N, C-alpha and C positions, 0 to 999 in steps of 0.2 A: 724684235720681231713681234708683230701684232698677232695675238692669239685669236682664233675663231671663237664666237660667242660661247658655244657649249664647253670648249676647253677652258675658256676664261672663268666661266661659272664653276666648273669643277675645281679649278685652282682656288677660287675664293672659298668654296666649301671646305677644301682640304686645309687651307690656312686657318679658317674659323674653327674647324674641329680639332686642330692641332693642340695637344696638351690637355684635352678634355676627356672625361669618361662618358661614353655614349652607351646607354643601356641597349641591349638587343636580346631577342629570343635565344634561349639556350639551345646549342646543337643537340641532336637526338641522343647521343651517348650520355651526355651530361644530365639529361632529364631523368635518367634511371637512378641517380645517386641518392643516398639517404638525405643529404642536406639540400637537394635540388629545390624543394618548395620555398625554403627561406633564403637561399643564396641569390645574390644579384650577379648577373652576367652582363658583359658588355665589352667595348673596345676602347683602347687609348691609341690615338693616332700620333706617330712620331716620324721624324725624318728617316729615310732609309740610309743616308750617308751624311753624318754630321761633319765629316772631314772635307766634304765638298759642298760649299755653300751654293754653288751653281746648280746642284742637283736638287730639284724641287719635289722629287718623288716622295710620297708618303706611304707608310706601311701601317698595318693595324695589329696591335697586341691584344690577344684574348685575355680577359681578366675575370676571375670569379672572386667575389667577396662573400665570405660566410660570416654574417653578423654574430657578434658575441651573444651567448645565451643569457648573459647577465642583464638585469634591468638597468644597472649602472655600469656599463662597460668601461674598462680602462682605455685611455686615449691612444695608446701605442699599440698598433696591431702587430701580428707576426706575418711577415712575407716569406713564403717558401721559395727558395732558390733551387730549382730542380737541376739534376745532373744530365749526363748524356755524352757529349754535347748534342742537344736536340730532344731531350726528354720533354714530356708534356706535363706541366704543373697542374693544369686543369683536370687532366685524367687521373691526377693523384689526389683529388679533392674529395674522394668518396669515403674518408673515414680512417686514415692512419691514426692509431691511438694517441700519438703525441699531439696531433692537431685537435682531436676531440677534447683532450684535457685542457690545452691552452685556450680553446674556444669558450671555455666556461667563463672567462673573464675578458677576452680580447677577440677582436675581429681577426680572421685568418684570411690572407690574400694569396691567391694563386695566379701568377702571370705566366702565360706561355711565352717562352723566348721567341724572338723574331725568327721566322722561317720554320717554326715547329708548332705542334699541337693544333689549336684552332686559330692561331694567328694567321694573318694574310699578308704576303703569300706564304705557302708552306713549300719547302724545298724537297718534296717527296720525289724520288728518282724512279725512272722506268728503265728496266734492263733490256728485255727483248732478245735475250740470247746473243748479244753482241760481244765482241772481244773487249779487253780492258780499255784500249785507247778509244775505241768507238763508244764504249759505255760512258766514260767521263766526258768526252768531247761532245757527243750528241746531247747529253743532258745539260751541259753547260751552255751549249748553243740554244737549246730550248728555253732555258731560264733567261738568257740574255735577250732572246727574241721577244720575250714578254716584258722587257724593260727592266728586269731584275739585275742588280749588280751583285754577283756572288761574293765579291770581296768585302761587301758591307756587312756580312754576317759573321761577326767576330766578337770577341770578349769585351773589347772596349765599348762597342756600341751596345751590347747587351746590358752591361753595367749601367750605362746611361739610360737605357730603356726602363730599368727598374726604378731609377730615380724619377724619371718622367711619370711613371705610373703612381708613385707615391704623391707627387705634386698634384696630379690630376684627380686623385681620390681625396685630396684635402687633408691628408695626415701630416702631423708633425714628425718628430723622430720616431723611427720604426725599429722593431726587432727582426733580425734575419734568422732563419733556420735553413741552413744550406747543406746539401749532400753531394759528395762526389765532384764532378766537374762544377757543380754549383758553388763549391768552396773556392774554386779558382775565380769565379765571378765575384764572390764575396770579398776576396782579397783585393780585387780592383775597386770594389765599392768602399773598402776601408781606406784605400789610397785617395779616392776622388771625393767621397761624400761622408767624411767622418761626422760632420755636424748633423747629418740626417739619420744617424744610427744610434739608438739607445743601447742595444746589446747585439751580439752576434754569437750564434751557436753553429759550429761546423762539425759535421759527421762524415766519416770516411773521407779523410783529408788529402787533397791533391795539392802539394806545395807548388808555388808559382814556377819553381826551377825544374819541375818534372816535365820531360818531353813526351810523355804518354807512350807511344808505340815502342820506342827502344827499351822501355822498362816494363812493358805489359807482361811479358812471359815471366820475368823474374819476380814480379809482384804476385802473380798467380801461383808460382811455385812456393813462395814464402807462405801464402795463406794455406795452401794444401799441406805443406810440411808442418805448419803449426798444428793443424788438425790431426795429422798422423802421429806426431809426437804425443799429443794429448791422449789419444786412443791407446797408444802403447804404454803410457804412464798411469792410466786409470785401471785399477784392478778389475772391476766388473767388465769393462769393455775389452781389456786384454784377454780375459777368460772367454767371453762370448764371441770375440772376433779375432781368433788367433792368426798370427802371420798377416795382419791386416795390411801392413805397408806393401809386402810383396804381392798380395792379391790385388791391391789397388793398382799398382803400376803394371802388373801383368795383364789386367783386364783391358787396359787401353789398346795395346797393339792387337789383342785378340779381337776387339770390336772393330778395329780398323780393317783386319783381314777377313773378318766374318761378321758384318753388321747384323744387328737384330732388326727384323722387320715385323711390325705389329699393326693391327687394325684397332684403333682406339676412338672412343667417342669424344668429339670436341666438347670441351667443358662449357662453352658458351652457346653453341648452336645445336649440339646434340647429334650432329652428323658424324658418321663413321668416316675416319680419315686414315691414310697410310702414314705410319711414323717409322722412321729409320734411326736407329741408335748406333752411331759409329763412335770412334774415339773422340772426335772433336765435339760431337753433340753431347757426349758423356761429360767431357771436361767443362763445356759451357754450362751444363746443368749443375755440376758440382760448384762452379764458381758462383752461380746464382744462390744455391743452397747455403753457401758459406756467408751469405749476407746477414742472416738472422739466427739468433740463438735457437729459436723454435725449430728451424730446419737443419741447423748444424747437427743437432742430436740425432737426425734421421739418416745421416750419410753412411755410417757403417752398415746399417741394416739394408739400405738401398744397394750398396756395393755388393753385399753378400748375396742378395736376391738375384742381382744381375749375373753374378759369377756362377750361381747355381742354376740359372735358367728359369727362375721363378718370376714370370712376367705378368701374372694376373693380380698381383698385390700392390705393393708400394710402387713398383716400377710403372705399372699402368697408371697409377694416380699421378705420379710426378712427371711423367712424360706425355701426358694427355695434351693434345693441341689446344690452343686458345684462339679466339677470334682476332684477326688482324685488323685493327682499327685504321691502319695506314696514316696514323697521326702522330704516333710516338716514335721518336728517333728517326726523322727523315734523313736519308743518307746525304743528300746535297748540303744540308746545314752542317752535318758532321764534318764533311770534307772541307767546307769553307772555314770552319773554326780551326781545324787542325792545320790547314794550310797557312792561315793568317797568323796563328799564335804559337804553333809548335814546330812546324816543318822548316827548321833552319837549313841552310845549305848543307848538303851531305846527309839528308834525312834517311834516305834508303840505306846508305852504308851504316849509319848509326844504328838503325833498326836491326840490320843483319848482325852487327857486333853485339848488340844487346841480346839477341836470340842466342847466339853461340856462347855468350858468357854465362848462360843459365846452367850449363853443364849437366843437363838431364836429357839423355838421348830420347827418351820416350816423349817428353814434352816438345822437344825441338822437332822431332819428326812429325808429330801430330799437328801442332799448331804453328810452327815456324813458317812453313810455306804461305799460309793464309796471312799471317802478320806482315810478311815481307811484301806480299801482293798488295795488301792494304796501304802500306807505306808508298808503293809505286802509284796507287790510285790517288793518294793525297797530292803527290807531286804533280801528276799528270792533270789534276783538276785545274791547276794553273792560277790559283789565288796567291798573290805575292805574300811572302813572309814579312809581316809588318806588325810586330807584337807591341810596339810602344813600350809602356812600363809594365805590361802584364807579366813578364817573365822575371821580375824582381820581387823578392819577398817583401811584404808590406811592413810599414812602420806606422802605427796609429795608436792613439790613446784609448780607443773604444774598448770597452770591456768585452772580452771574448772567451768563450768556452769551446775547447776542442776535444771531441770525442773520438776515440780510436778503438777498433776491434783487433785483438791479436790474430784473428783468423781472417782478416780482410784479404781477399784475393783480387781486388780491383784497384785499391790505392794503398800506398806504403804505410805500414803500421807506424813508422816514424814520421809520417807526414805532418801530424799535429805539432810535434816538437819542432820541426823545421819552421813551420809558420809562426809558432809562438815566440821564436827567438827575437823577432822584432816588435813584439807587442807587449809593452810593459804591464798591461792589465789583463793578461791572458792566463787561463788555467788549462793545462793539458792533462787529460785522463786517458789511460789505456785499460781496456776491460778484457778479461779472459773470456774464452768461449763466446766471443762476439765477433761480428764481421762488418761488412761494408755499411749496413743499415743500422749501425749502433745508435741507440737512443730513440728509435721509432716505436718500439713496443715496450710495455711495462717491464721494468727491471731497474737495476741501479743507475744505468746511464740515463734512462727515461726520467727517473726521479731527479737526477742531477740537472738535467736540462730544464725541467719544470721549475725547480727551485731557483736556478740561475736567472731565468727570465723574469720570475717574480721579483727578485732582488739581486741585480748584477753586482752590487757592491759587496756581496758576501759570497766569495768563491765556495762552490759546493764541496762537501767532504766526500772523498773517494770511498766507495764501498763496493765489495764484490757481491754483496747479497748472497743469493743461493747459487751463483754461477758455478761454483766449484763443488757442488754436491757430488757425492760419490756415484750415485746411480743417475748419471746424466744422459747417457746414450741409450736410445730406445732399442730394445732387443726383440720385441715382437711387433707384428704388423699392427698399426693403429686401427682400433675399431671405431672409436668415436670420431665424428667429423669435427676437426678443430681448425682454427684459423691457420695454425702452423703447417697443416697438411694440405687442406683443401684450397686455401687462398694464398699459397706461398709465392706465387708469381705475381709481382707487382710492377710498379713503374720506377723502381729505384735503380735497377741495374743499368750499367753502361752496356753498350751493344756487345753481345757475344760475338767472337770472331766469325763463326760460321754464318752469322746473319749480316755480316758487313760485306765481305768480299764475294763477288760473283765467282762461282766455282765451275 
């Protein structure tokens, strides 16, 4: 078929741009970041569907390169593989301590996955108050009407996108720092591109065999229970927060039957907004707080203040709304990845069985219905289950460090051990009083990650540092503004249930 001249010219441009890094002005939100002045922003053009050679459609991956601060930088950069599925790596480029430290000697590269962040297209979904079937059907039809193939937004393609970005930027072997669903992508890269990888660090590990939704509630319960046991076994915390387990689980149904309604200032815009704290919002917040050591230590105090009706202190600070950038965790991309890589036949039934297997009536009643609804949304999205090799644990000689937190409420604490089983050059470390974002902030896991990337041939020595100090849990309302309190919400979390399913 003969193409009209404008279409032919566009095709030639797309083919010429394919595989190259094209500089572009930074999007508005990214210009506010501390590294914005020295960071390079641009796009790498890749095929939308590599499995279909007849499909000539190209898509653009948003990329930020933060040049090393060294006058003689090392040649192997660190690529951050973000979680989600659908997290924005570029929105995470504003200064996590681990990247600031690694940036002293290496470039740090942030690539937004296809369909997310500032990549183009972005599969942000519109709800419009419709029912579940209409919600998924209308959005799928919208994307397909724009020429987008939702089935092309999957882990196999994402892993190849990162390799394409590496080539386009002209790097040799790179280091990966992956978190959450990003560790699932990293496992695919270990299978496909071992020669492109110098070292791999994985934090908050999702083993390739995990189906996500059927195990979500059980993993959340395990993280919560690890925190409750620690409070009960710690002398000062047991004294300051008596009967904490009972108060924790009694608070959830109370918030469900009698939610707390507050007027709070938006942390980004300053506007006063209405905030409702019910059981599911409470549990979503607890899951996020269980990511980092700095915020884990605040949980008993937060629960106590909520239980006592003290809403003007830590409660107001931690439940304050934030600006919705509509770029992080687009729901369409989330559904496509789960449909293609995780939703095996019988997915809804498997999710239901996983929920009932938790054997915690409070958690089942509060979050079970939304999880089950989410599984139905994934199936109704209609992307065929086609995981390729992504659901098999990797075997690779690449030197790998796996970091796990005992209080991780989003990925299994044993996830690192499962992945390490097929990696002969892997070191698996589990840290107390740490969660899903283990290794991102200064502490023993952070030190281990930095040492490992400096020299992957020397496995780091495990140290608990001061994680087991006696006076760990905060017992009075924080006065000083600290990163652990004021900036605790970041872009590491997988989507809380309440933000996924239309209610």
